[in-house]
N, C-alpha and C positions, 0 to 999 in steps of 0.2 A: 588569326590570333587565338581565337577560342580553341581551335583544334590543337594548337601547340600546347596550350595550358592543360587541356584534357589529357594529352599524351604524357605530359610531365607528371600530372597527378597519378595516372595509372602506373607509371614507372615507379613512383614513390611507394604506392600501395604494395606493389609486387616485391619491392625491396624489403619493406617491413615484414611482409609475410614470410619471405625467405629467411630473415634473421630469426623470427619466432620459431620457425620449423627447425632450424639448426640448434637453437637453444633447447628445444624439447628433446632432440636426439641426444645431445650431450647430457641432459639431465637423466634420461633413461639409462645411458651408458654407466652413470655413476651408481645406479641402484643395482645391487646384486640380486640376481634371480633367486627365488626360493629353492632350497635344496629338495630335490624330489626324493620321497621315500621309496625304498624298494617295494616291488609289488608284494602285497600281502603283509607288509610290515605294520605293526601296531604299537601303540604306546605301552609302556611296561605295565601300567595299571589295567590294561585290557588284554593281557596275555591270554591266549587260548589254552583251555584245558585239553591235554592230549586226547584225541578221539571224540571231542565234543564240537558242536557247531558254534558259530559266533554267538547266536542268541542264547544258547545254553550256558556258554561261558559267562556271558553278561548277566544272566539270571543268577548264576552262582555267585558272582561278585556282589551284586546288589543284595541278594538274599543274605549273604554272610554279613554285610554291613547292617542289615535290619536286625538280625538275630543278636549281634554283639552290641546293639544299642546305639549305633550311629544315627539311626532314624527312629526315634521313639514312636509308640503308637499314637496315631492322630497327625503325624507329620505329613505335610503335603510334599511329595517328592518333586525333584526337578522335572521339567517337561521333556518331551522327546528330543527337541533341538539341543537342550543342554546335555542330556545323556549322550547324544550322538557326538557332540563336540568333545565331551570329557573322555570318552572311550574310543573315539575315532572309529565309529561304526555307523552303519546306515540306520535311518529311522525305522525301517521295516524290522531290523534286528532288535531295536529297542522295543517296538510294539510286541514282538513275539516273546521277548524276555518278560515284559510286564504281564502278558497273558499267562505265562508259566507260573509266575509268583501269585497271580490271582487264583489260579487253580489250586495252589497250596494254601490258600486263604490268608496269605501274608498281606495282600494288597486288595484294595477295592478301587474302583474308578468310575467317574462320571464325566460326561461332556461339559466343557467350560470350567470344570473344577480341577480335573487331573486325577492323579493316583495318590492315594494316601495309605499309610500303614494301619492295618487293622489291629484291634485289641489282641493281646497275646492269647486270651482264652479262645479266640476263633482260629488260631493257627492250627494247621494240621501237623501236630507234633509227632505223629507216627509216620510221616513222610520220610523216606530215606534221605533225601537231600537236606531237609530241615534238621533231622537228627545229626547229620554230618556237620552242619553249620554250628549246631549247639556244641558238638564235641570239640570244635576248634575255637570256640568263643573264649574270651578272657575269663569268664566265670566258670572255669572248669570244675571247681569244687562242687558247685550247685548241680552241674550236669552229672557228675559221678554220683552224688547223693540221690538224684532223681532216678537214675538207672538202677541203683542198688535197691531203692524202695520198690521199684517195679519188680525186680527179681525176687525180693522177699514175698511179694504178693502172689506171684505166678509160679515160680520154679519148684517150691516144695510140693505143692499139690500136683503139679504136672508130673513130677518124678514118681509120686505115689500112684497116679493113674497109669503111668508107663509101666510100673512094676506089675500091674494087673492086666493091662491090655496089649502090651508090646508083642509084636510078631517075632519070629526067629530072625527074619531079615533085618528088622529094625534093631533088634538086640545086637546083631553083628555089626551094624553101623555104629552104634554107641560104643561097643567094645573096641572097634578098630580106632575110632577117634581117641579114646582114652589111651590106648596103647601107643598111638603116634605122638601123643603129648609127652609120654615118658621117653620116647626115642628121639624127639626133636633135638637137632643140633644147634638150631638158631632160635632167636626170639620170634621172628616172623612165622617160622614153622610151628612153634608151640602155640602161638596165638591163633593161627588158622585151625589147628586141631582142636583147641579149646572151644572156639566158636562152633565148629561142627558138632562137638560133643553136646553142647547145650541145645542147639537147634534140633539135633536128632532126638533128644528126650522130649522136646515139645511135640514133634511129629508122632512119637511113639505113645503120647498120652491119649491119642484117639479123639481129641477134641478138635473139631474142624476149625473153630474160631482161633485157636492158638497157632495154627499153621501159618496163615498169612501174617499174623502178628509177629511171629518169630522171624519171618523174612524181613519185615519192615524194620525191626530193631537190630538186625544183624550188624549194620554199620556202627550203631551205637555201642553194642557189646564189643565189637572189634576194638574201638578206641579205649574202652574200659580195660580190656584184657591187656592191651599193650602197655597201659599205664601201670597196672598192678603187677604184671609178671616181670617188670624191670627189677624187682627185688629178688635177685637170684637166690639169696639165702632162704627165701620162703618157698621156693619151687618144690623141694622134696616133700614138704608138708602139704602143699597144695595138691601135688600129684597123688599123695596117699588119700586125701579127702575125695578126689575125683574117683579113685579106684574103689573107695567104699560105696560111692553112689552107684557105680557100674555093677559092683558085686550084688548089691541089694536089689537092683532092678532085674539083674539076671536070675537071681534066686526067687524072684517074685515076692519080695517082702516090702509091701507098700509103706508101712509105718517106719521101718528102718531106713528106707530110701528117703522118706520125708525128713527124718532126723539128720541123715547124712548131708542133705542139701542145706539144712539150717546151719550145720557146723561149717560147711564150706563158705556160706555167705557171711557168717560171723568172722571167719578168718579174713575174708576179703575186706570187711569193714575195718578190721584192725590194721591191715596194710594201708588202706586209704587214710586212716587216722594218723598213722605214723608219717605219711607223706606230707601232712599239713604242718608238722612241727618244724 
């Protein structure tokens, strides 16, 4: 009798288990599987910059957000896991991106605290990437004014020194850039020639400290020139002012070269002022 009851209980247990198993299968069938992303696909806010690695693209995005004020100085940034989830990248890519921004003095980091935004006075504002982020930030007017102040401080004296110290090869580079500005058929061509003109003068000044400084601000000047030279009506006057600088450096007239640069910068200030109205 006991054997019959045991068999009956066992049969009941197996039946219940079978019902539960079938219920689970049906429940799984109702759940749609997640849509797999194509290999290498990323969210739109983590789009790769052409020619850049994942961590460099991530550093660019975070750096831009810091410079434009999304994360004010003193802000504790999200942790690695949050960045990884937000941009759909690996934690190792996040770590490398944070290291890049720390090298530019935008961030500092400590164990158990995380990463935070450093005060602006500690940022490496002569870093090419940081300057590029400034150039695309909403406060474009402040950026243009800052670049112009820098040019007023540096370029007049650099041109005077270039008129004294330039070599024939350096003069040829300055003259060629000036000539290509006048012959440029498009705005990008003119902008590139304009940038080469000013950097060639810095090199011809003979001051070794200005050479790396000129390379670092190249991207900033490029953004400035694109903005200013959009006023096509001013281009003939701007070209004449550049030619005056070229002529005085070529004729080795330092005082006249300095004055010519002051006139060019005053004209640029006027163009920027009109753009604010």
